[in-house]
Residue, then its C-alpha position, 0 to 999 in steps of 0.5 A: m751081634n754074637d752072631f754079627p760076621l765081623s770080618n778083616s774088610m771093615l778094617i778097610s785102611p783108605r789108600e786116597l782120602s778126600l774129605s768128603a762126605w762119605l768116609g765115615h762109610i768106608p767100613f761098610a762098603s768095604w764089608l758090604v763088597e765082601q758078603l754080597q760078591p758081586q760082579s756089576i758095581v754102578e755108582l751114580g755120581t760119583h763126585r771126588g770120588s771116595s766111594f767109588l775108590a773105595l770101591c775098588q781098593a775093596v773089590q781089588e784087596q780081595g781078590l774079586t772079577s767085580r767090575v766097577f763103574a763110576v758114571d757122572t759128568w763131572e760138572g755138578d750140580e745144584h747141591a754139590g757145587y759146580y766144578g770144571d774139568e780139575i777134579y775129574n782129571e785127578l780122580r782119571e788119572y789116580q782111576q787108571r793107574n791103580y783100578a785101569g783094569i777091575s773099574e770104568m769111569l762114564r762121563m754122560r746122564f745117567n740117562e744116557a748109560l742105561p744102553y751100556f749095562a744088560e738088563g738084570s745085571i748089576d748086583l750094587l746099585h750106589v745111589d748118589g747124584l743129585h739129592t731131590y726127592d723126584a731125582v731121586r726117586e727117577d734114579f731106582e725108578t730109572w736102572l731098576p731093570k739094570l738090577s739083578d735077582r741080588a740086588v742091593v742098592i743103597f742110598h746116601d743122605t737119607c739122614v740129611r733134610e736141608r737145602g732141599f734133600g729130598v732122598w729121606q722122603y723118598w727113602s720112607e717111603i720106598s723102605q717100607q717095601y723091600p728089606a732095608f736097613e738104615f746107618t744114620h752117621t756120615h749124613g746117612l746111608g740106605v741101605l736097600l734090599v730089591g733082589k729076592q735072592r737075600v746074603p744071608a748076614l744083610a737080610d739080619l740085619a735088615a731083619r734087626a732093624a725090622t725088630g728096633a735091636f741094629s742100633p749097636i749094628n749103627r755105633l759099631f760102624d760109626t766107630l770105624g768110620s770116625n777112625i777113617k774120619r779122623a785120619e782124613e783131618v790127620e793128613r789134612v792138616n800135616a798137608g796144611l802144615v806142610d804148605a805153612r812151613n813151604e811158607v814159612n821159608r818161602l817168606g823167609t827166602l823174600g825177607h833175605e831177598l828184600q834185606q840184601r837189597c836194602l843193604q845194597l839201594e843202603q850201598e846207594v845211596r851213600d854212593g849218591r851222597e859221595q858223589v854229589r859231596q864231589a859236585e858240591q866241591q867241585l862246584q865251589q873250587v869252580r866258584e873260587r876261580a871265577e872269583q879270582s879271574a872275574v875281570t870289572a868293568e872299571d878295572l878295564s876302563r881303568i886298564v885302557a887309559e893307563e895303555r894310552a897314555r904309555t902309548v901316548e908317552d912312548v911315541q912321544a918320547a920318540l917323536g921329540p916334542r915338535l912332532d907334540s901334535q902329530a903325537r895328538s893327532l895319532d892320539r886320535l886316530l887310536q881313540p876308537w880302537w881304545r873304547r874296544 
């Protein structure tokens, strides 16, 4: 462990943190870029881009002339899940804003990207696509001719043995054919030294793994990776607190609006009750006036009889006793009118 080449590249602080099963390997990826200084880096399977962006950041911070390529359909698969364009669009926007000069995103299937790379041109290949045994084997064997004579291949999820993952199985086979070492934290990362020209620091790690002395290196990078995972957790918690605070503010505003609306409705109810009270008073007044002015049929008959008697008396007084018969005749003539 004393002769292990420590460097500041291992202390990389990712600019972009998203929940990913790759976060714990970012310190090693940065150190690997420093040691290998690859001219061409190709990643098969990118998803949200944690490893892709970490490789881009390492290249940029170390001032290398490397080019980083991400190959993915950004549609998902049975292991990563299926999703729409939002993940690609978000990653593309970030990549264009920060790493457009050193990287490219190739939205296509792995075999469709093969013609874009010359044979013997890729120094670092990251295999992280569909994780079945057959898929991983096909990815490696298909891209093997594109690897340079100093190439390194890294396989993610070498320790996962569920949900149909077969990387571990292929890794157990291929790691017997080339010098290799494996990290067991963060779902596992296998490092395969395919090229015949090997960086001394990487060859030393492979030798340590072969003799059972790799454990201290594994713990070192596990510790460094744990710091990044904790940073992501803190950032995620802080984002959750911000969302919760915004929700509390929104609910507070909504509560105030509801309170104001309740006060308004209460006032409208009071106004409505007052209007009903005034209407009842007016109705009562109408009823009282109607009762005061009401004339029954008996009253009307009595009034008519009295008026008829006065009229006959007035006629009799005017005509004299001798015209009593004429008055009676007149009374007979007026009877139809009285009845009205």
